[in-house]
N, C-alpha and C positions, 0 to 999 in steps of 0.2 A: 503493500500501501504506501505510496508516497504523499510526503510530507506534508502537502495540501490536503489530498483525500483523509487523512486522518484527523487533521485540523477540523475538518468541515468547511474546509475553502472550497476554492476553484479546481476543479479535476477534468474540466472540459478541454477538447483541443483550442488551439488558437485561432482567431480570427479566419477564414478564409474570404471571407468578402470583402470587396473593395481592394482599395491599396493596403498594404500592412505598413507598419510603421516601420521607417529603414534603423537598421540597429544604432547608429549614434543617437536617435530620437529615443530609445529604448533605453540607451546608456543616461541621456540627461536626466529621461521620465526617473530612474532610481535615483539618482545623484539629486536632484531639485526635491522628489520629495523627500529625503532625509534633511535635508538644508533647510525647509520647510516647519517641519517636526522639531528641529531644533529651536526654533523662533516661538517664545511666549506667544499665544495671544488669544489670552483667554476675554469670554464677552467684555466689549468695551474697552479693551487695551491692543486692539489690531493694527497698528499702526505701524508698527514695525513690519508686520508679514503683509499690508498692503504696501508698503516702499518697497518691498523684494518683489510682490507680486508688478508693480510697477517699471521697475527698473531690468525683469526680465525680459516683458515684452516690448520695454524701449531698445533692448538690447536687439531686436530682429525687425525693429521699425512699426512696430503696433501703438497708436495712440493710443490711450485712457483718459478717460474722464473722470473726474471724482464728485459725486452730486455733494449736495449740502442737508444731507439727513443728520447730521453730527447732534444737530441741538435736538432733534427727536428722540434718538438712539443711546442719547448717553454714551455712544462710543467714543472714540481720539480720533476716528477715521469715517470718512464717507463710504457710501458704497463704488467698487468702480464698474465700468463699463468700456469694453472694450469692442473694436472693430473691424473682421477683416473679410474686404471686397474680393470674390470671385471674379472670373472674367465670364461674361455674358451668363450670369447666373437666373435662373427664373425663380429659385427660392432663399430666401433667407430663414435661416435657424438658430433661436438661442439655445445656448448651453451655459447652466448656472450651479455655483459651487458655493458655500461661505466660508469666510477667513477665522472665523473667531473656535474658540473650543470652549467647555468646560475646564473649569480650573484645574490645573494642572496638579497641586499638590506633590510636585517631587520632583526633581529636576531632568530638563527633557533631554532625553542619551538614547536617541533609536540605535539599532543594533540590528544587525540580521543572521538570526539562528536555524542553521537549518533550513533555508527558505523562507524563514517568515521575519518579517519585521515588527520588532517590540521595543518597549521601552527598556532599558537596562535596570533604569531604578522604580520603586512599587507607585507607579503613576500611568497615567494616561499618557499613550503614545500620541495623540492628536491626528491619528487616521481619519479621524470625522472632523472635517472632511478634506484635509489639507491632501489626501488620497486623491479627491476629485480636481482640487486645484491643480494639482501637481500636470494630471492629465490635459485639462484645459491648455497649462502653458506647454506642455510637449506638442499637444494638436498645432499651437500658434507658431511655434518655432516650424514644426514640419510647413506648415501652409506659408510660411514666410518664404520658405524656399521655394515650393514646387507648387505654392497655388492653391486655394481652398475650392470645393467642389461645388458647393455653395456658400451665398454671404453668410458671414457666420459674426453671432453677436455672444461675448463672451461678459456673463455678469459676475461679481465676486461680491457676496453681501457681506457687510458686520450684523452682529447681533441676532444671528439666528436661534443661537443655544439660550437668548432670553424671549420666548415668544416671537421670535422671526422678525424681529424690530427694524431689521432693516431694510427687508422684503417690503414691510409694511409701509416703512417711510417711502421708498423709492417710488418714480414717478414712471409706472411704466408705459406712459404713454409716449415716452421715448424710442421705447422699442418698434423695432420694423420686422419683428421674424413672426413668419407664417405661424410658425409652433416653436416649440423648445423642449427641454430638458435639464433634468435634475437629477444630481448623483448623489444619492442621499439617505440609501436607507440600508442598514449596516447589515445586511443578509446575502446569501448566493447571489452570483450573477445570474440573470435569465429572469428575477421576480419585476413584474410591473406593476407598480402600486396605482390601483384602479377605485382606491378610497379612502380617503384620512377623514379622521373627526371632526368636529366644531368641538373650542375649546372655551371656558369661562374661567374665571378663576373670583373666588368668594373672599373678602376680609371680614374678619367680625373682631368686634374689639368690645368686650366686656369692663364695665365701671362699676364698682362694688363699692365695701365701705372696709375701711381697713381697722382691726383692733388688735389688741393683743391675746395671741391666740390661746395661755392659759388662764389670764386674768378675766378678762372680757371678752369670749368667742361668741356669745348669745349678741353682742353689740354689732359683730362685723356681718358682712356680706361676703361670700368669697366668689369672686371673678373665675376662678382658677372652675371651682364646683360648678358654676352655671355652664361652661364651656365644658365641661368634662360628660353635664347631662345632654350638652347638644350634640356629642359628638356621639356618644354612644346611641343615640337617637338616629342617626342618620344613614342614609342609606349608602354603603362607602363599599369598596372594590370592585369586581366586576359584576355588572350588571344586565340583564336582556338578553343572557347567552353569551355575553362577553362583548355584544355592541355597543356598549357605554361600561362609563368607570367613572368614581366618585374617589377621591383621599382629602384626607387631613396632612397636609403635609410640615407644616408649622407651627409648633405653640410655644408662644412667648407670655410669659408670666410670673407675677408676686416678688416679693422684694426679702422674706427672709423665714428660715424656718418658721420662726415663732410669730408670724403675723397673720392674721387674716388678708388674704391677697387681694388688694382692691383693684388689679385690673388682670386680665389675661387677653392678650391677641392669636387669633388663629387665624392660618392662611387654609384653605380648601381648595379644590380644582373639581371640576365635573366636563369628561370627554361625551361623547355622543356620534355615531353617525350620522344618527338624524338628528336634524337641529332640532327640531319641535322636542324630542325627547331630550335632549339636552337642555332645553328651556324647562322642562318639567322638573328634572332631577333639581335644577339648580333652587326651581322656587321652592320644593320641599325640602332642601339642605337651609336656606333661609329661614323657613316656617319654624324649624325644631330650633335654630339658635334663637328666634325670638318667644318659642314658647319656655325654654329653657330658663331666658333670662327673665322671665313672668313668672316662674314657679316661685310659690310661698318661702320654698326655703332659699332662695337665690335672690330673686328680687334686685336685680341689675341692669344700670342702664345698658345698651349696646346701639353700636353704630357700624351697620353691614355694609360693604359694597362690593357691586357683580361689576365685573368688566368682563366680555367679548374681547380674548384673546386673537383667536382668530376664526374664521370658518372652515369648515369642511367640504368637502367635496366629492361626487361619484362621477367616474367615467365611463361612457358608454365603448364597448370593445369597438363600434365602427369609427372612434374617433381618429381621426390621419395619425396622429402621434403615437399613438396605441397600434394602429398597425403596422407603421413602420418600425416602431420597436419591436413590436414582434418580431417580424419577416427577417427584420435585422439581426435578432437574437438566435433564431433556427439558422440562419445561414452561416452564423459565427459559431456553431456546433452546441446551443446551450436550449435547453428546454425552455421557452417561455410560460410562466407561469404568475396570471393575473391576482394578486391579493391586495386585502384591508390592510391597514395599519394601524397602530393605535398611538401612533405619535404622528409627529408633523412635520412639513419640513418648508422650504420657501415655496414650495410649489401651491401650497393653500394660498399664500398671501397674492401672488403672482395669479392665479385661476381666478380671484375673488377681483383683480382688475381687468379682467376680460383676455389675459393670455393663456394660449392654449398650450400646456404643460403636462410633462409626464415624470413621475419622480421613480427612476430605474435603482433597484441594487446594485451598491458599487464592490462587493466582496468582504468589505473590511467586517473584524467580526470585533464582538464584546465591546463597542463601543459604551462611553462613559465611564470603562471601567478601568481599576488598575492592569489589568488584562489584555487591555486591547491590543489585536496586532492585523494585520494583513500579509496575506500571503504575496512573495514577489512574483508568483504566475497570475494570482488575480489582480495586482497594481497593472501587471501588463495586458491581461485579459480586459480589463478597462479601458485601456488607450486603442486597444484593436476593436473593441464595441465603438468606442465613440467613433472612431474613423470611419468603420462600416457604416454607423449611423447616418452620417452626412450623406455618405455617396447615396445609401438609398433613399435620402431625404430629398437628392436631386431628379429623382424618378426618369 
């Protein structure tokens, strides 16, 4: 069994469709991937990575435009958009990847061990989404020399890991693409993400009354008790047969062990593939919060805020971008599989703005975990699939 198969990575043959990547392009792909992974670009701190991407594109004569989204995203960089024109192209295609990562929590030291890239330290590698960023840069390098099969737009977003902040702030009306692809799903190459959920954030801040917990507990009103009762009554976990989910991810409150806590704040989320169902679950969560705050044993004030973070989508099999993706994957030796995802990508934000895009699995593994990794084969397979996608898109 190959190392890739043993690790659950891609073991399919390399792409046979279209023009394969040149050997020096593959070498560049591996080198730039490692260099990008060494750059700490956690959400809000993407500037160094953005400057490296800009420099790599400038080196092959590709102009980059940075948008003015910084004030909306909290990032120290804006989104980057580059265009590579083709000769006599009849179609324009968008490819999108995000520059940010979740917090590294350990020094970034990518190493290649038996065909697998991983972090030598106990932290993320950054393959989510720098594997895709590296592929886009490798494409730009090859097309700058050989010419592109279609007019190509390359979008590098910031703040994807914080509710798609960069893509939501990006003005998609500047795009010319007929359709496009996001390479941002950490599953084996071949999966085509045709559905993704709507997502809501719920903030609840309980305010009770402080009192000495040993001498005058009867005079206090515990905000933590109110929050606990609310959480216990909420519909949480996997719901509706896996179509929906709800979670309380953050709790903060109290001041000391011997003080009846006067404050407690919780942050919850709700996701569902059906937008109306997501709203129903949100309404139930909010109702449980108010019921707990009004309970006689609690009697707390509470402020509740609900924010739609992004909207979900469902793509028909007849969507041109889906058809091109499935034909390409099959020609490249992979078995196309339409799947739904419980997560989101920049595709969610772009689709809301009217851009026809499809999120494709990129072969990375264990994203957001200290054991994050990607096989060297999967990295090169991503490049071959991207090249073939553009050839197929040309028609």
